[in-house]
C-alpha positions as CSV (number, residue, x, y, z in Angstrom):
1,X,-32.8,11.5,55.2
2,X,-30.7,10.5,52.2
3,X,-27.4,11.6,53.7
4,X,-27.9,9.3,56.7
5,X,-28.8,6.3,54.5
6,X,-25.8,6.9,52.3
7,X,-23.5,7.2,55.3
8,X,-25.1,4.1,56.9
9,X,-24.4,2.2,53.7
10,X,-20.7,3.0,53.8
11,X,-20.4,2.5,57.6
12,X,-22.0,-1.0,57.2
13,X,-19.6,-2.0,54.5
14,X,-16.6,-0.7,56.4
15,X,-17.5,-2.0,59.8
16,X,-19.7,-5.0,59.4
17,X,-19.7,-6.5,55.9
18,X,-16.0,-7.0,55.8
19,X,-13.3,-8.4,58.1
20,X,-10.8,-6.0,56.5
21,X,-8.8,-4.0,59.1
22,X,-7.9,-1.6,56.2
23,X,-11.6,-0.8,55.7
24,X,-12.1,-0.2,59.4
25,X,-9.1,2.1,59.6
26,X,-10.3,3.9,56.4
27,X,-13.8,4.5,57.8
28,X,-12.6,5.8,61.2
29,X,-10.4,8.2,59.2
30,X,-13.0,9.5,56.8
31,X,-16.3,9.2,58.7
32,X,-16.8,12.9,59.4
33,X,-15.3,14.0,56.1
34,X,-17.4,11.5,54.2
35,X,-20.6,12.7,55.9
36,X,-19.9,16.3,54.9
37,X,-18.9,15.3,51.3
38,X,-22.0,13.1,50.9
39,X,-24.3,15.9,52.2
40,X,-22.7,18.4,49.9
41,X,-22.8,16.0,46.9
42,X,-26.4,15.1,47.4
43,X,-27.4,18.7,47.9
44,X,-25.4,20.2,45.0
45,X,-26.4,17.5,42.6
46,X,-30.0,17.3,43.8
47,X,-29.8,13.5,43.6
48,X,-32.7,11.1,44.1
49,X,-32.5,7.5,45.4
50,X,-32.0,6.1,41.9
51,X,-29.0,8.3,41.4
52,X,-27.5,7.4,44.8
53,X,-28.1,3.7,44.1
54,X,-26.3,3.9,40.7
55,X,-23.3,5.5,42.4
56,X,-23.0,2.4,44.7
57,X,-23.6,-0.3,42.0
58,X,-20.0,-1.4,41.8
59,X,-19.7,-1.8,45.5
60,X,-22.9,-3.8,45.8
61,X,-21.9,-6.1,42.9
62,X,-18.5,-6.8,44.5
63,X,-20.2,-7.7,47.8
64,X,-22.7,-10.0,46.0
65,X,-19.7,-11.7,44.4
66,X,-18.1,-11.9,47.8
67,X,-15.0,-10.3,46.4
68,X,-13.5,-8.4,49.3
69,X,-10.6,-7.0,47.3
70,X,-13.0,-5.6,44.6
71,X,-15.4,-4.3,47.2
72,X,-12.6,-2.6,49.0
73,X,-11.3,-1.0,45.8
74,X,-14.8,0.1,44.7
75,X,-15.6,1.6,48.1
76,X,-12.2,3.4,48.3
77,X,-12.6,4.8,44.7
78,X,-16.2,5.9,45.4
79,X,-15.2,7.8,48.6
80,X,-12.2,9.3,46.8
81,X,-14.4,10.5,44.0
82,X,-17.0,11.8,46.5
83,X,-14.3,13.7,48.4
84,X,-12.8,15.1,45.2
85,X,-9.3,13.7,45.8
86,X,-6.6,14.6,43.3
87,X,-6.3,12.2,40.4
88,X,-9.9,11.2,40.5
89,X,-12.4,12.5,37.9
90,X,-15.8,13.8,38.8
91,X,-17.5,13.8,42.2
92,X,-19.0,10.3,42.3
93,X,-20.2,7.4,40.3
């Protein structure tokens, strides 16, 4: 379903679309938590594919620009928002 596709997107970015060891470590740390947060977010907000795509737009644009630093930052911010970390506003973009 949607949760699996969302999780696959983040897994791909963190494990295959980047050579960043930081992203690999981050993903191994948050994989289970991210899956739960994504499932809760999608269920609570009753999001459709367009809403989910919009949340990931900054990440995709950074990848298209081949800007690893920007992609890393966008992905980390997205996950922090999704997980509701302190200092972050909202649930996700």
